[in-house]
Legacy VTK file of the C-alpha trace (Angstrom):
# vtk DataFile Version 3.0
C-alpha trace
ASCII
DATASET POLYDATA
POINTS 432 float
23.072 -0.761 -14.945
21.381 -4.025 -14.019
22.063 -4.102 -10.297
19.038 -2.893 -8.338
21.217 -2.542 -5.251
23.656 -0.157 -6.992
20.798 1.812 -8.496
19.149 2.325 -5.115
22.473 3.049 -3.433
23.530 5.651 -6.026
20.109 7.290 -5.925
20.430 7.571 -2.157
23.920 9.084 -2.547
22.562 11.651 -4.984
19.750 12.498 -2.579
22.229 12.701 0.283
24.503 15.053 -1.688
21.513 17.148 -2.783
20.424 17.460 0.839
23.956 18.569 1.763
23.940 21.188 -1.005
20.565 22.571 0.095
21.594 22.674 3.762
24.902 24.358 2.808
23.120 26.924 0.635
20.568 27.646 3.336
23.296 27.981 5.990
25.379 30.310 3.796
22.444 32.558 2.995
21.377 32.619 6.631
24.928 33.415 7.812
25.338 36.189 5.264
21.957 37.626 6.198
22.858 37.604 9.906
26.281 39.213 9.276
24.753 41.858 6.972
22.078 42.716 9.528
24.679 42.934 12.292
26.917 45.225 10.175
23.982 47.379 9.086
22.794 47.721 12.689
26.306 48.535 13.945
26.952 51.178 11.245
23.501 52.723 11.724
24.149 53.180 15.467
27.578 54.607 14.695
26.129 56.999 12.115
23.498 58.212 14.605
26.219 58.817 17.221
28.247 60.923 14.764
25.170 62.803 13.585
24.465 63.824 17.192
27.835 65.665 17.241
27.133 67.730 14.132
25.777 71.190 14.826
24.504 73.623 12.273
27.839 75.491 11.968
30.305 73.359 13.849
31.430 69.805 14.585
31.519 69.074 18.318
33.865 66.294 19.357
32.758 63.723 21.856
35.524 61.525 23.219
33.233 58.561 23.839
32.028 58.611 20.244
35.275 59.535 18.534
37.254 56.817 20.319
35.705 54.388 17.780
37.654 56.092 14.961
41.192 56.029 16.335
43.843 54.147 14.403
43.566 50.371 14.651
39.970 50.472 15.821
38.741 49.305 12.386
36.174 52.133 12.066
36.428 55.184 9.788
34.597 58.500 9.402
34.153 61.050 6.631
32.007 64.204 6.994
31.414 66.458 3.957
29.786 69.861 3.716
28.991 71.383 0.379
31.050 68.587 -1.204
34.142 69.413 0.820
35.526 67.196 3.597
35.474 68.851 7.005
36.286 65.765 9.085
38.397 62.668 8.302
39.072 59.958 10.838
41.562 58.541 11.584
43.544 60.102 8.642
43.331 61.353 5.048
43.298 57.795 3.676
39.535 57.925 4.219
39.334 60.212 1.166
39.952 57.095 -0.982
36.867 55.433 0.434
33.735 55.628 -1.755
30.810 57.811 -0.786
27.358 56.278 -1.258
23.973 56.339 0.349
22.753 53.497 2.538
24.724 50.306 3.219
27.408 49.320 0.685
30.418 47.010 0.515
33.807 47.571 -1.117
37.416 46.417 -1.050
40.653 48.446 -0.698
44.169 47.021 -0.564
42.893 43.472 -0.132
40.674 44.384 2.804
36.898 44.152 2.947
34.930 47.196 4.147
31.300 48.097 4.735
30.063 51.677 4.621
26.911 53.536 5.512
26.201 57.063 4.279
23.376 59.582 4.502
22.668 63.303 4.662
22.153 65.119 7.922
21.101 68.702 7.402
23.818 70.374 5.278
26.252 67.599 6.021
26.933 64.268 4.360
28.150 61.689 6.890
29.715 58.364 5.973
30.937 55.804 8.498
33.014 52.752 7.532
33.955 49.516 9.190
36.592 46.911 8.406
34.787 43.583 7.976
37.774 41.547 6.787
37.674 39.389 9.936
33.946 38.776 9.599
34.411 37.848 5.953
37.251 35.515 6.861
35.124 33.999 9.637
32.271 33.338 7.170
34.634 31.751 4.654
36.257 29.645 7.370
32.874 28.459 8.544
31.892 27.547 4.969
35.164 25.687 4.478
34.746 23.676 7.668
31.113 23.027 6.852
32.036 21.590 3.438
34.882 19.504 4.888
32.571 18.171 7.604
29.874 17.171 5.160
32.325 15.589 2.726
33.832 13.625 5.612
30.361 12.502 6.636
29.624 11.505 3.030
32.867 9.512 2.873
32.135 7.751 6.163
28.603 7.036 5.017
29.970 5.442 1.851
32.334 3.230 3.850
29.820 2.221 6.529
26.507 2.261 4.667
27.608 0.197 1.674
28.127 -3.048 3.629
24.980 -2.322 5.658
22.979 -1.888 2.483
24.467 -5.100 1.118
23.428 -6.797 4.332
19.870 -5.481 3.994
19.667 -7.027 0.518
20.626 -10.414 1.912
16.958 -11.282 2.444
16.378 -10.754 -1.295
19.187 -13.183 -2.125
17.738 -15.698 0.334
14.328 -15.448 -1.337
15.912 -15.902 -4.748
17.821 -18.974 -3.533
14.652 -20.408 -1.982
12.768 -19.989 -5.254
15.689 -21.456 -7.216
15.714 -24.565 -5.027
11.926 -25.064 -5.255
10.813 -28.438 -6.520
8.548 -27.930 -9.590
6.607 -31.058 -8.624
5.878 -29.698 -5.140
5.853 -25.922 -5.019
5.889 -24.363 -1.561
4.819 -20.899 -0.485
7.361 -18.530 1.027
7.316 -17.200 4.563
5.553 -13.820 4.439
7.366 -12.536 7.522
9.665 -10.318 5.457
10.345 -6.556 5.357
7.316 -4.564 4.252
9.037 -3.538 0.988
9.311 -7.189 -0.079
5.950 -8.363 1.228
3.985 -7.527 -1.989
6.488 -9.587 -4.028
6.306 -12.550 -1.643
2.506 -12.380 -1.493
2.290 -12.263 -5.298
4.658 -15.227 -5.569
2.602 -17.212 -3.055
-0.610 -16.470 -4.987
1.138 -17.653 -8.147
2.249 -20.858 -6.386
-1.317 -21.478 -5.255
-2.643 -21.030 -8.799
0.086 -23.266 -10.220
-0.633 -25.912 -7.586
-4.310 -25.822 -8.471
-3.446 -26.109 -12.143
-1.065 -29.041 -11.567
-3.594 -30.798 -9.328
-6.221 -30.332 -12.020
-3.879 -31.914 -14.560
-3.086 -34.827 -12.234
-6.791 -35.281 -11.538
-7.601 -35.214 -15.247
-4.982 -37.746 -16.339
-5.619 -40.060 -13.381
-9.373 -40.250 -13.948
-9.011 -40.300 -17.706
-6.866 -43.423 -17.520
-9.129 -44.915 -14.844
-12.414 -44.291 -16.653
-11.112 -45.358 -20.067
-9.695 -48.601 -18.711
-13.092 -50.376 -18.559
-14.414 -49.443 -22.040
-11.009 -50.157 -23.609
-10.951 -53.503 -21.854
-14.449 -54.286 -23.206
-13.388 -53.288 -26.709
-10.282 -55.464 -26.527
-12.171 -58.459 -25.092
-15.000 -58.187 -27.631
-12.511 -57.861 -30.484
-10.538 -60.897 -29.258
-13.737 -62.935 -29.005
-14.783 -61.880 -32.508
-11.407 -62.895 -33.894
-10.959 -66.098 -31.901
-13.178 -68.214 -34.189
-15.845 -68.066 -36.832
-19.054 -66.712 -35.327
-22.655 -66.557 -36.351
-24.041 -63.152 -37.467
-26.118 -62.783 -34.292
-23.068 -63.372 -32.070
-21.005 -60.968 -34.149
-23.747 -58.336 -33.883
-23.795 -58.632 -30.086
-20.004 -58.229 -29.935
-20.114 -55.185 -32.241
-22.907 -53.618 -30.166
-20.774 -54.163 -27.045
-17.848 -52.455 -28.760
-20.057 -49.563 -29.877
-21.455 -49.074 -26.365
-17.920 -49.101 -24.956
-16.806 -46.527 -27.541
-19.836 -44.338 -26.708
-19.026 -44.567 -23.009
-15.348 -43.735 -23.607
-16.315 -40.792 -25.853
-18.783 -39.448 -23.290
-16.222 -39.802 -20.505
-13.532 -38.060 -22.548
-15.812 -35.185 -23.566
-17.004 -34.569 -20.015
-13.521 -34.800 -18.547
-12.144 -32.397 -21.162
-14.956 -29.925 -20.451
-14.416 -30.190 -16.694
-10.659 -29.782 -17.159
-11.119 -26.636 -19.274
-13.568 -25.188 -16.770
-11.407 -25.972 -13.728
-8.292 -24.599 -15.466
-10.295 -21.475 -16.381
-9.450 -21.938 -20.050
-13.023 -21.067 -21.017
-14.009 -17.465 -21.656
-17.825 -17.362 -21.637
-19.572 -15.448 -24.376
-22.203 -12.865 -23.531
-25.306 -13.641 -25.567
-28.974 -12.973 -24.895
-30.648 -16.323 -24.310
-34.259 -17.342 -23.747
-34.025 -19.898 -20.937
-37.445 -21.462 -21.508
-36.594 -22.186 -25.156
-33.336 -23.811 -24.059
-35.171 -25.955 -21.502
-37.613 -27.148 -24.175
-34.727 -28.030 -26.526
-33.044 -30.115 -23.822
-36.310 -31.890 -22.975
-36.728 -32.761 -26.653
-33.287 -34.415 -26.591
-34.365 -36.640 -23.682
-37.847 -37.308 -25.065
-37.345 -41.076 -25.393
-35.983 -41.428 -21.853
-38.899 -39.377 -20.480
-41.438 -41.538 -22.321
-39.729 -44.774 -21.246
-40.288 -43.812 -17.577
-43.720 -42.291 -18.263
-42.754 -39.012 -16.600
-44.878 -35.881 -16.484
-42.854 -32.685 -17.070
-44.220 -29.285 -16.047
-42.406 -26.232 -17.485
-42.961 -22.560 -16.618
-44.623 -20.427 -19.298
-43.115 -16.982 -18.631
-40.256 -15.541 -20.610
-36.896 -15.870 -18.863
-34.097 -13.977 -20.626
-30.509 -14.334 -19.451
-27.104 -13.235 -20.654
-24.603 -16.049 -21.051
-22.769 -18.534 -23.242
-25.147 -20.759 -25.228
-22.935 -23.878 -25.162
-22.244 -23.624 -21.422
-25.859 -22.910 -20.470
-27.036 -25.768 -22.705
-24.527 -28.135 -21.056
-25.673 -26.938 -17.595
-29.364 -27.555 -18.332
-28.601 -30.870 -20.022
-26.736 -32.182 -16.951
-29.397 -31.051 -14.462
-32.401 -32.216 -16.478
-30.741 -35.544 -17.301
-30.151 -36.158 -13.568
-33.772 -35.287 -12.789
-34.986 -37.771 -15.403
-32.566 -40.587 -14.536
-33.194 -40.520 -10.797
-36.976 -39.946 -10.911
-39.316 -42.807 -10.052
-41.414 -44.068 -12.973
-44.721 -42.220 -13.425
-43.364 -39.320 -11.406
-43.418 -35.580 -12.131
-40.567 -33.195 -12.950
-41.280 -29.527 -12.331
-39.160 -26.824 -13.973
-40.246 -23.392 -12.888
-39.027 -19.831 -12.468
-38.675 -18.290 -9.018
-37.621 -14.628 -9.100
-34.229 -14.717 -10.859
-33.735 -18.432 -10.311
-34.496 -21.561 -12.307
-35.688 -24.468 -10.136
-35.702 -28.116 -11.284
-37.581 -30.500 -8.977
-37.989 -34.253 -9.339
-39.766 -37.037 -7.431
-36.985 -39.562 -7.214
-34.455 -41.434 -5.097
-33.046 -38.249 -3.561
-29.697 -37.766 -1.848
-28.881 -38.491 1.815
-28.060 -35.420 3.895
-24.497 -36.630 4.613
-23.827 -36.854 0.850
-25.110 -33.408 -0.097
-21.746 -31.799 0.725
-19.956 -34.189 -1.649
-22.264 -34.178 -4.674
-20.177 -31.530 -6.483
-16.978 -33.575 -6.181
-15.941 -35.236 -9.464
-16.887 -38.938 -9.707
-18.743 -38.935 -6.383
-21.987 -40.928 -6.504
-24.230 -41.748 -3.568
-25.453 -45.301 -3.085
-28.879 -44.408 -4.508
-27.275 -42.870 -7.597
-25.244 -45.990 -8.343
-28.464 -47.735 -9.310
-28.306 -45.796 -12.588
-25.486 -45.580 -15.101
-23.342 -42.467 -14.873
-19.892 -41.034 -14.331
-20.527 -38.692 -11.418
-19.326 -35.670 -13.424
-22.617 -33.904 -14.187
-22.892 -31.839 -10.990
-19.144 -31.105 -10.989
-19.444 -29.680 -14.496
-22.612 -27.798 -13.512
-20.912 -26.113 -10.548
-17.887 -25.169 -12.689
-20.190 -23.631 -15.303
-22.192 -21.514 -12.833
-18.987 -20.322 -11.222
-17.449 -19.236 -14.511
-20.749 -17.553 -15.453
-20.964 -15.746 -12.121
-24.171 -17.543 -11.148
-25.040 -19.692 -8.115
-26.307 -23.243 -7.622
-28.026 -24.787 -4.576
-29.306 -28.335 -3.935
-31.912 -29.614 -1.473
-32.862 -33.263 -1.308
-34.649 -35.908 0.743
-34.133 -39.668 0.249
-37.023 -41.315 -1.653
-38.820 -37.985 -1.955
-36.845 -36.122 -4.572
-34.260 -33.435 -5.277
-34.562 -29.702 -5.953
-31.776 -27.868 -7.815
-31.904 -24.060 -7.912
-29.733 -22.029 -10.321
-29.761 -18.307 -9.587
-28.898 -15.934 -12.418
-27.356 -12.579 -11.510
-27.300 -10.900 -14.902
-30.619 -11.675 -16.512
LINES 1 433
432 0 1 2 3 4 5 6 7 8 9 10 11 12 13 14 15 16 17 18 19 20 21 22 23 24 25 26 27 28 29 30 31 32 33 34 35 36 37 38 39 40 41 42 43 44 45 46 47 48 49 50 51 52 53 54 55 56 57 58 59 60 61 62 63 64 65 66 67 68 69 70 71 72 73 74 75 76 77 78 79 80 81 82 83 84 85 86 87 88 89 90 91 92 93 94 95 96 97 98 99 100 101 102 103 104 105 106 107 108 109 110 111 112 113 114 115 116 117 118 119 120 121 122 123 124 125 126 127 128 129 130 131 132 133 134 135 136 137 138 139 140 141 142 143 144 145 146 147 148 149 150 151 152 153 154 155 156 157 158 159 160 161 162 163 164 165 166 167 168 169 170 171 172 173 174 175 176 177 178 179 180 181 182 183 184 185 186 187 188 189 190 191 192 193 194 195 196 197 198 199 200 201 202 203 204 205 206 207 208 209 210 211 212 213 214 215 216 217 218 219 220 221 222 223 224 225 226 227 228 229 230 231 232 233 234 235 236 237 238 239 240 241 242 243 244 245 246 247 248 249 250 251 252 253 254 255 256 257 258 259 260 261 262 263 264 265 266 267 268 269 270 271 272 273 274 275 276 277 278 279 280 281 282 283 284 285 286 287 288 289 290 291 292 293 294 295 296 297 298 299 300 301 302 303 304 305 306 307 308 309 310 311 312 313 314 315 316 317 318 319 320 321 322 323 324 325 326 327 328 329 330 331 332 333 334 335 336 337 338 339 340 341 342 343 344 345 346 347 348 349 350 351 352 353 354 355 356 357 358 359 360 361 362 363 364 365 366 367 368 369 370 371 372 373 374 375 376 377 378 379 380 381 382 383 384 385 386 387 388 389 390 391 392 393 394 395 396 397 398 399 400 401 402 403 404 405 406 407 408 409 410 411 412 413 414 415 416 417 418 419 420 421 422 423 424 425 426 427 428 429 430 431
């Protein structure tokens, strides 16, 4: 059965019927217990009354007691002595009644009787009572009880079914709303719904938010990819056209080829950084957990930028202590490369770059152009570059990639800067 509505409805019917059965069973047992107690009490009182009339050698009649045993009264009496009947009320038909001790039930000629017997001195006294009416009353009550509950069940089926269908209308509305959603512009659903549906709506809205982020990341990637590749591709095309337009001297051809190579390098760098940023933003990167020596990584990165450092005559101071961390080698290397490259590029010639350890944080400080206070909040945005930064070549992706890396690694990054004084970048490691 695929219909959730029918499943829930039938389950409720089963529970409803089970509740009826339990209530009916409890009522029947309670009614029988009450009737049995009433009969037992009545026969016990009657037996005591008869026993008070029995003397050691004689049976003394008492009109007030014996009036209970006249014909039509529904009560019967049998008194035995030495196994022989000495008193039968109201007639000899009582001889056919069974003789037992305590309370017992039996049936004669289609009628229901209850008896109570016990010894009293040398006598054995048994009193009986016709309980046919009480039995019929109990059966009638049970019959009416069943009919009443079945009627209620029938009415519930007629009335509750459309009401239940109505309650499921909100589910159909949600389904229709989702069906009509525009894939290009997903919208969250109103969370003012019944509490049973709220977890589903909240989960759907979280999914929409993640999908929107993913789609925006894709739009961002393709837009900037086309934008950033336009210039180097244009340079390549122009240089190639110039090279092919006429016969050129070797020196001219070399200059055109160098221009093409630089454009290709720029396009490659742009593509690699954009792809990395896209993977990080889309959370398609699962970082490895490796033990890394951060100082050794810093020294490797500095070696890669050795020529740039020497061209600006920079002094680099690096901490000497061991600094072990747990992380992904490629990501941590890319993080350090971006931060150290920025420190070198934007440092004034003959300045100093300090890379030191502070508690569980790595701090990279430079003496360079710095960043204005109003731009500090935007430095992590892709392609954002302050006016001071535009003096150097760059894409404006380094800090965006750095923030994405520290986030995926579970680390933290902070920047402080003053124009014309320098910038300090602090990366705090949580799992070193």
